[in-house]
C-alpha positions as CSV (number, residue, x, y, z in Angstrom):
1,X,245.9,126.8,229.9
2,X,245.6,124.3,226.8
3,X,242.0,123.6,225.2
4,X,239.9,120.7,225.5
5,X,241.0,118.2,222.8
6,X,237.3,117.6,220.6
7,X,236.3,114.9,218.8
8,X,238.4,114.0,215.5
9,X,235.3,113.7,213.5
10,X,234.7,117.4,212.1
11,X,233.6,119.6,208.9
12,X,237.6,120.2,208.1
13,X,239.5,123.3,210.1
14,X,237.2,124.7,212.1
15,X,237.8,123.9,216.1
16,X,241.7,125.3,216.2
17,X,241.7,126.6,219.9
18,X,245.2,128.9,219.9
19,X,245.5,130.1,223.3
20,X,247.4,133.0,222.0
21,X,247.7,136.5,223.9
22,X,248.7,139.2,221.8
23,X,250.1,142.9,222.4
24,X,248.5,144.8,219.4
25,X,251.2,147.5,220.3
26,X,251.5,149.6,216.9
27,X,248.8,147.8,215.4
28,X,245.8,149.9,216.6
29,X,244.5,151.7,213.4
30,X,243.1,155.3,214.6
31,X,239.3,156.9,213.5
32,X,235.5,156.1,213.8
33,X,234.7,152.2,213.9
34,X,232.6,150.6,211.2
35,X,230.8,147.5,210.6
36,X,231.9,145.0,208.3
37,X,230.9,143.0,205.1
38,X,232.9,140.1,204.0
39,X,231.1,137.6,200.6
40,X,231.2,134.4,202.3
41,X,230.8,131.1,200.7
42,X,231.0,127.5,201.9
43,X,233.6,124.9,201.2
44,X,233.2,120.9,200.5
45,X,233.8,119.1,203.3
46,X,236.4,116.4,203.2
47,X,235.6,113.6,201.5
48,X,236.0,109.8,202.1
49,X,237.2,107.7,198.6
50,X,236.2,108.8,195.7
51,X,259.9,143.2,224.3
52,X,257.8,140.6,225.9
53,X,257.0,142.1,229.1
54,X,256.1,145.1,228.7
55,X,254.4,145.0,225.7
56,X,251.2,143.2,227.3
57,X,251.1,146.2,229.3
58,X,251.4,148.8,226.3
59,X,248.2,146.7,224.5
60,X,246.4,146.9,227.5
61,X,246.8,150.7,227.6
62,X,246.2,150.9,223.9
63,X,243.1,148.8,224.3
64,X,241.6,150.7,227.0
65,X,242.5,154.3,225.1
66,X,240.4,152.9,221.8
67,X,237.7,151.7,223.8
68,X,236.8,154.8,225.4
69,X,236.7,156.7,222.7
70,X,235.3,154.5,219.7
71,X,232.6,155.4,217.8
72,X,231.5,151.5,216.3
73,X,229.2,150.7,213.3
74,X,229.2,147.4,211.7
75,X,229.9,145.2,209.1
76,X,227.9,142.6,206.5
77,X,230.0,139.1,205.7
78,X,227.1,137.6,202.8
79,X,227.0,134.1,203.2
80,X,227.0,131.2,200.5
81,X,226.7,127.4,201.0
82,X,224.5,124.8,202.4
83,X,224.7,123.7,206.0
84,X,224.0,120.1,205.3
85,X,226.8,117.1,205.4
86,X,225.7,115.7,201.6
87,X,226.3,119.3,200.6
88,X,229.4,121.7,201.3
89,X,230.4,122.1,204.7
90,X,232.4,125.0,205.5
91,X,231.5,128.2,204.8
92,X,234.4,131.2,203.1
93,X,234.4,134.5,202.7
94,X,236.3,137.3,200.6
95,X,238.9,139.1,201.6
96,X,241.0,142.0,200.4
97,X,244.4,142.3,201.5
98,X,247.1,144.4,200.5
99,X,248.1,148.2,198.6
100,X,246.6,148.0,196.1
101,X,244.2,145.5,197.5
102,X,243.7,141.7,196.1
103,X,240.9,139.2,196.8
104,X,241.5,135.7,198.6
105,X,239.1,133.6,199.6
106,X,239.2,132.4,203.1
107,X,237.4,129.6,205.1
108,X,235.7,131.4,208.2
109,X,236.6,129.7,211.2
110,X,234.7,130.8,214.5
111,X,236.8,128.1,216.4
112,X,240.5,129.4,215.5
113,X,242.5,132.8,216.1
114,X,244.4,133.3,213.2
115,X,243.9,134.8,209.4
116,X,246.4,133.6,207.1
117,X,247.1,133.3,203.2
118,X,248.8,131.1,201.2
119,X,252.1,132.9,200.1
120,X,253.9,133.8,197.5
121,X,257.0,131.7,198.5
122,X,254.7,128.9,198.8
123,X,256.4,126.2,196.3
124,X,253.6,123.2,196.9
125,X,250.2,125.8,197.4
126,X,247.5,124.9,194.9
127,X,247.1,126.9,192.2
128,X,243.5,126.1,191.1
129,X,240.3,125.4,193.3
130,X,237.6,122.2,192.7
131,X,235.7,125.1,193.8
132,X,235.7,126.9,190.7
133,X,237.4,129.4,192.6
134,X,240.5,131.7,191.4
135,X,243.4,131.2,193.5
136,X,246.1,134.5,194.5
137,X,249.2,133.9,196.2
138,X,249.6,136.7,198.9
139,X,253.1,138.5,197.9
140,X,254.1,141.4,200.4
141,X,256.6,142.8,198.2
142,X,254.0,143.8,196.2
143,X,251.5,145.7,198.6
144,X,252.7,149.5,199.5
145,X,251.4,148.7,203.0
146,X,252.9,144.8,203.7
147,X,255.7,144.9,206.4
148,X,257.0,141.5,208.2
149,X,256.6,140.9,211.9
150,X,259.9,140.4,213.7
151,X,260.7,138.1,216.1
152,X,261.6,140.5,218.9
153,X,258.4,142.3,218.0
154,X,255.8,142.7,221.1
155,X,253.1,140.8,218.6
156,X,255.5,138.0,218.6
157,X,256.3,137.7,221.6
158,X,253.0,137.9,223.1
159,X,251.7,135.9,221.0
160,X,254.3,132.7,222.2
161,X,254.5,133.7,225.8
162,X,257.5,135.6,225.8
163,X,261.2,136.8,223.8
164,X,261.7,133.6,221.1
165,X,265.3,131.4,221.8
166,X,267.8,132.6,219.1
167,X,265.7,135.8,218.3
168,X,267.4,138.1,216.6
169,X,267.1,141.3,214.8
170,X,265.8,141.2,211.5
171,X,264.2,137.9,212.1
172,X,260.6,137.0,211.3
173,X,258.2,136.1,213.4
174,X,257.4,132.1,212.3
175,X,253.9,130.3,213.1
176,X,253.3,126.8,212.8
177,X,249.8,125.4,212.9
178,X,248.8,121.3,212.6
179,X,245.5,120.1,212.3
180,X,243.8,116.8,214.1
181,X,243.9,114.9,210.8
182,X,247.7,116.0,209.7
183,X,247.1,118.7,207.7
184,X,249.3,122.1,208.7
185,X,250.4,125.4,207.6
186,X,253.7,126.8,208.0
187,X,255.0,130.5,207.8
188,X,255.7,134.2,209.2
189,X,253.2,136.9,210.2
190,X,253.2,139.8,208.2
191,X,251.8,143.5,209.3
192,X,249.2,145.0,206.1
193,X,245.6,146.4,205.1
194,X,243.1,144.8,204.8
195,X,239.6,146.1,203.3
196,X,236.5,145.3,204.4
197,X,232.3,146.6,203.8
198,X,231.2,149.0,206.3
199,X,227.5,149.1,206.8
200,X,226.0,152.2,206.0
201,X,222.4,151.8,205.5
202,X,220.4,149.6,204.6
203,X,221.5,147.4,202.6
204,X,224.4,149.1,202.0
205,X,227.9,149.4,202.4
206,X,231.0,151.3,201.5
207,X,235.0,150.1,201.7
208,X,236.7,150.3,205.0
209,X,240.5,149.6,205.8
210,X,242.8,148.6,208.9
211,X,246.2,147.3,209.6
212,X,245.7,143.7,210.5
213,X,248.1,141.2,211.6
214,X,248.2,137.6,209.5
215,X,250.0,134.9,208.4
216,X,252.0,134.5,205.4
217,X,251.6,130.2,204.6
218,X,254.4,129.2,202.9
219,X,254.0,125.4,203.0
220,X,251.2,123.6,203.6
221,X,249.9,119.9,204.2
222,X,247.3,117.5,204.1
223,X,243.2,118.6,202.7
224,X,244.6,122.4,202.8
225,X,247.6,121.8,199.9
226,X,244.4,119.5,198.0
227,X,243.5,121.3,194.7
228,X,240.0,119.7,194.6
229,X,238.9,121.5,197.7
230,X,241.7,124.2,198.3
231,X,241.0,127.6,199.4
232,X,243.4,130.7,199.7
233,X,243.2,130.5,203.8
234,X,241.2,130.8,207.0
235,X,239.8,133.0,208.7
236,X,239.5,132.8,212.5
237,X,236.9,134.0,214.4
238,X,237.9,132.8,217.8
239,X,238.6,135.3,220.6
240,X,242.0,135.4,221.4
241,X,243.6,138.6,220.5
242,X,245.5,137.2,217.4
243,X,241.9,137.2,215.9
244,X,241.2,139.6,213.1
245,X,238.1,140.3,215.1
246,X,239.9,140.7,217.7
247,X,242.6,143.3,216.4
248,X,239.6,145.2,214.5
249,X,237.6,145.9,217.8
250,X,241.5,147.2,219.3
251,X,241.9,149.6,216.2
252,X,238.4,150.8,217.3
253,X,237.1,149.7,213.6
254,X,234.1,147.4,215.4
255,X,232.3,146.2,218.4
256,X,233.3,142.5,218.9
257,X,230.0,141.3,218.7
258,X,229.3,139.0,215.1
259,X,226.0,136.9,214.5
260,X,225.3,134.3,211.7
261,X,222.0,132.8,210.6
262,X,223.0,129.6,208.4
263,X,220.2,128.8,206.0
264,X,219.9,124.7,204.8
265,X,216.6,125.7,203.3
266,X,217.9,128.1,200.2
267,X,221.6,128.2,201.2
268,X,223.4,131.1,202.1
269,X,222.7,133.1,205.2
270,X,223.2,136.0,207.2
271,X,227.0,136.8,209.0
272,X,227.4,140.1,210.6
273,X,230.0,141.6,212.8
274,X,228.0,144.8,214.9
275,X,225.3,145.1,217.9
276,X,222.2,142.6,216.6
277,X,219.3,144.8,218.2
278,X,216.2,142.8,215.6
279,X,215.6,139.9,216.3
280,X,216.4,140.2,220.0
281,X,217.9,137.1,221.4
282,X,218.1,135.6,225.1
283,X,221.1,135.0,225.7
284,X,223.6,132.3,228.3
285,X,227.3,133.6,229.6
286,X,230.1,132.1,228.0
287,X,232.2,130.3,230.6
288,X,234.9,131.9,231.7
289,X,238.8,131.4,231.0
290,X,237.5,129.0,228.1
291,X,239.7,128.9,224.4
292,X,236.5,128.1,222.3
293,X,232.5,129.4,223.2
294,X,232.0,127.2,226.0
295,X,228.2,127.3,227.5
296,X,226.6,126.0,230.7
297,X,224.7,122.6,229.4
298,X,221.7,121.6,232.3
299,X,219.6,119.3,231.1
300,X,218.1,117.2,227.3
301,X,214.5,117.1,226.5
302,X,213.4,114.1,224.1
303,X,209.4,115.2,223.4
304,X,209.2,116.9,226.5
305,X,210.6,114.3,228.6
306,X,213.7,115.4,230.6
307,X,216.3,112.7,230.0
308,X,217.8,111.0,232.8
309,X,221.4,111.7,233.2
310,X,224.5,112.0,235.8
311,X,224.2,115.8,237.4
312,X,227.7,116.4,236.5
313,X,228.1,114.7,233.1
314,X,227.9,118.4,231.3
315,X,230.1,120.4,233.7
316,X,232.7,122.1,232.2
317,X,236.1,121.4,233.3
318,X,239.6,120.7,231.2
319,X,237.9,117.3,229.2
320,X,234.2,118.3,229.9
321,X,231.5,121.2,229.0
322,X,229.5,121.8,226.1
323,X,231.0,124.3,222.9
324,X,229.2,126.2,220.4
325,X,230.9,125.9,217.0
326,X,229.0,127.2,213.3
327,X,232.5,125.3,211.7
328,X,231.5,121.9,213.1
329,X,229.1,120.6,211.0
330,X,227.7,118.0,213.2
331,X,226.9,117.5,216.8
332,X,228.9,115.1,219.4
333,X,227.4,113.9,222.6
334,X,228.9,111.8,225.3
335,X,228.5,108.5,224.7
336,X,225.9,108.2,227.5
337,X,224.2,111.6,226.5
338,X,224.3,109.9,223.2
339,X,222.8,106.4,223.8
340,X,219.8,108.3,226.2
341,X,218.8,110.7,223.4
342,X,219.1,107.7,220.7
343,X,216.7,105.5,222.6
344,X,213.9,108.2,223.4
345,X,214.2,109.8,219.4
346,X,213.4,106.0,218.4
347,X,211.0,104.8,220.9
348,X,208.3,104.9,219.1
349,X,209.9,103.3,215.5
350,X,211.3,100.5,217.1
351,X,211.0,98.6,214.1
352,X,213.3,101.1,211.9
353,X,216.7,98.7,210.7
354,X,220.0,101.1,210.7
355,X,222.4,100.3,208.3
356,X,225.7,102.2,208.3
357,X,227.0,104.7,205.4
358,X,230.7,105.4,206.2
359,X,230.0,106.0,209.7
360,X,226.8,107.4,209.8
361,X,223.9,106.1,210.9
362,X,221.7,106.1,208.6
363,X,217.7,104.2,208.3
364,X,215.0,104.8,205.7
365,X,212.1,106.3,206.3
366,X,209.1,107.3,203.8
367,X,207.3,110.0,206.0
368,X,208.0,113.1,207.1
369,X,210.4,113.1,209.9
370,X,209.1,116.3,211.6
371,X,206.3,114.3,211.6
372,X,207.2,111.4,212.9
373,X,210.5,112.2,215.4
374,X,210.1,114.3,218.4
375,X,211.8,117.6,218.3
376,X,215.2,118.0,220.9
377,X,216.1,120.8,223.7
378,X,219.3,121.4,225.0
379,X,218.3,123.8,228.4
380,X,221.6,125.6,228.9
381,X,222.5,128.7,231.8
382,X,219.4,131.4,232.4
383,X,217.2,129.7,230.8
384,X,217.9,129.3,227.3
385,X,216.8,127.0,225.1
386,X,218.0,125.4,222.0
387,X,215.1,123.7,219.9
388,X,216.4,120.8,217.4
389,X,213.7,119.7,215.1
390,X,213.9,116.2,213.3
391,X,214.8,117.6,210.0
392,X,218.3,119.5,211.6
393,X,219.5,116.2,214.0
394,X,218.8,114.2,210.9
395,X,219.9,115.0,207.1
396,X,218.5,113.3,203.9
397,X,220.8,111.3,201.9
398,X,218.4,110.3,198.9
399,X,215.5,107.8,198.6
400,X,213.9,108.4,202.1
401,X,216.9,107.8,203.7
402,X,218.3,109.4,205.9
403,X,221.1,109.9,208.6
404,X,221.6,111.0,212.1
405,X,223.5,114.1,212.3
406,X,224.7,113.2,216.1
407,X,227.4,111.4,216.5
408,X,228.7,109.2,219.7
409,X,232.1,111.2,221.3
410,X,233.3,108.2,222.3
411,X,234.3,106.9,218.8
412,X,235.5,110.1,217.5
413,X,238.1,111.0,220.1
414,X,239.5,109.5,223.4
415,X,240.1,112.5,225.3
416,X,237.3,114.5,224.1
417,X,234.6,111.9,224.4
418,X,232.9,113.8,227.3
419,X,232.7,116.9,225.8
420,X,229.4,118.0,223.6
421,X,230.1,120.0,220.7
422,X,227.3,121.7,218.7
423,X,227.8,122.2,215.0
424,X,225.9,123.5,212.0
425,X,222.9,121.1,211.9
426,X,221.6,122.3,214.9
427,X,222.1,125.8,214.5
428,X,221.1,126.3,211.3
429,X,217.9,128.3,211.2
430,X,218.7,130.3,213.8
431,X,220.3,133.6,214.4
432,X,223.0,133.0,217.2
433,X,225.1,136.2,218.3
434,X,228.4,136.1,219.8
435,X,228.3,139.0,222.1
436,X,232.3,139.3,223.8
437,X,231.7,142.7,224.8
438,X,229.4,141.1,227.5
439,X,230.5,137.5,227.5
440,X,227.3,136.0,226.7
441,X,226.0,134.1,223.3
442,X,222.4,133.5,222.2
443,X,220.1,132.7,219.3
444,X,217.0,132.1,218.3
445,X,214.5,130.4,216.0
446,X,214.8,132.6,212.9
447,X,214.3,132.8,209.0
448,X,217.5,133.1,207.6
449,X,217.1,134.0,204.1
450,X,215.0,137.7,205.8
451,X,217.1,139.9,207.0
452,X,218.3,141.2,210.7
453,X,218.8,144.9,212.5
454,X,222.2,145.9,213.1
455,X,222.8,149.1,215.2
456,X,225.6,152.0,214.4
457,X,227.1,153.4,217.0
458,X,228.5,156.3,215.1
459,X,225.2,157.7,214.6
460,X,222.8,155.7,216.8
461,X,220.7,154.3,213.9
462,X,220.2,150.9,212.5
463,X,220.9,149.1,209.1
464,X,219.3,146.2,207.7
465,X,221.8,143.2,206.8
466,X,220.1,141.0,204.3
467,X,220.7,137.4,203.2
468,X,223.3,136.3,201.0
469,X,223.7,133.0,199.0
470,X,226.6,133.7,197.3
471,X,227.2,130.0,196.4
472,X,224.4,129.8,193.6
473,X,226.0,132.3,191.4
474,X,229.1,130.3,192.2
475,X,231.0,128.2,188.5
476,X,230.8,125.0,190.2
477,X,227.8,122.5,191.2
478,X,228.0,120.4,194.6
479,X,227.5,116.8,194.4
480,X,225.0,115.1,197.0
481,X,226.8,112.1,198.5
482,X,227.4,111.2,201.9
483,X,230.8,112.2,203.1
484,X,233.0,111.7,206.6
485,X,233.9,114.8,208.4
486,X,237.1,114.8,210.1
487,X,237.1,117.1,213.2
488,X,240.6,118.8,213.3
489,X,242.0,120.1,216.5
490,X,245.4,122.2,215.9
491,X,247.8,123.8,217.4
492,X,250.1,126.6,217.3
493,X,254.2,126.8,217.8
494,X,257.0,128.5,217.2
495,X,258.6,126.7,214.0
C-alpha cells in the first residue's frame, strides 16, 4: 500500500514514507537490551533566494524469540536547535558507526525508515558543512565489522518484496530514495556496528553496541549535496522494520518506544528511546496499516467554539487523515479547514492588514499574541486534546511581525490537499510519546528544558533523562531570516 502523498511544502527530508518489509534474519544481536542516547542538533531549513518467501517467516520467528527473552533498557538522544521556521529547522544527532567507531552527523527523521550515510565512493558528496560540522565519509573496508549486504540476502528480498531480477552472487543490494523537491540518494546497503548511549542512571550513560543494516550513499542529488546545509546522512525513525529503531528492538536492545520534547523557548529539548513513566501522557490509537504516524482527528475548537465541518473531513483513507510528524516544521490543513480556522482566529482582528512574505501569511501586531488571539484545540480519538497556543501557531519575524504557521494544503499539493499534517510548531513544548509496542501515541504540555523519567526493564528502576541544547555550543550562528520550507516525499526503489 502506497503512502498518502504529503503536501510539497515542508522542513526538508522528513516525510519519507517507505513501506518496506524487512526480514532481519541474521541481524539479531543477542544480549540484554538497552536504552540509547544520541547527540541531536538542529539543521537549517531549505532556503529561498539568498531468499525471499522463507525469509519473512525466519524474521518473525527470530523477532518473537528476542521479544520473549529480552530485558529492555533506555537510550538518551540529546537535542539541539530551535524549532522555528526563522531559525534552524531540522534536528540532527551524532551516531558512531564501524570498528573502530567514527562519528557521523545525521538528520533525525520520524517519517522515513532507513539510516544512510555518505559513502567513501561518493565523488560529489560534500566534505564541509555550512553548519560548522566536520563531515565524514563512511568506508566499509576501514571497519573490521563492516560488510556489504548482497541482493540474494533475506534483507534485500524482504525490502523489495522478493528476489530482485538479475540478482546473482556477490551483487550488492542497492537502494534509491527520491524526495519531492528532487533531492535524492543512491547507494548500497551495508551491515556494521552502531554505537549508542545506554541510560545507566540519572543523567548517566554508557556506550552500547548493536549490528544494524544501513545505506552507504554513493550519490546525492539536490539539497542533499549542498555544502551549505550538508550532513553525513539521515536517521529514519519510522516504524518499518528497516528503521534503526526497529532493528534495535528486534535485536532485543530497546523497546519500540521513543519520545521527544522540542523546546522553542531555550532551544534543544529531549529525545529518548524507552518506556517513559514520568510525566504520564494520555494516548490515542495509531491508525492501523499506515506508513506514517496517523491518528484519528475528530474536531477542532478555536477559543472554545467547535468549528462546523463535514463529518467525514478527517476520515483516514488513502488521501485523507491526520499525520503526526515532528520532522515537519509547519502544519498543513485541508483548504476548508484552513479557511475556517483562520476566520475564527482573526475574528476579533478584522482590521489587521496581511502581507505575503515568501508565501507566508504575515501581519504586524504590537502586543502579546497570547493575550490577543485564541487557543486552538485539536480533539482526537479517546478524548486526547492537543492545545496549540498563539505563540505556537504564529512565529515572529522581527519588528512586531508575525507569520502564520498553518498552511493551506490545497496550495501545496494536489494529492495531499486533504491531509492534516501536524509539525514542530504545534508539537513544540510538549512531551510526545510514540509507543509502537501498544500502537498508541500521546502527549502532554511540558517544560522541555527540564527532564523525564524512563524505566529500565532490566532492573525495574527509573532514570532521569535530562534536556540538552547541543547547538548552543556549535561553531556557527543562525541567521534569523524567513525561509520557504519545502515538503518532501520519498520513494525507495531498486536502482
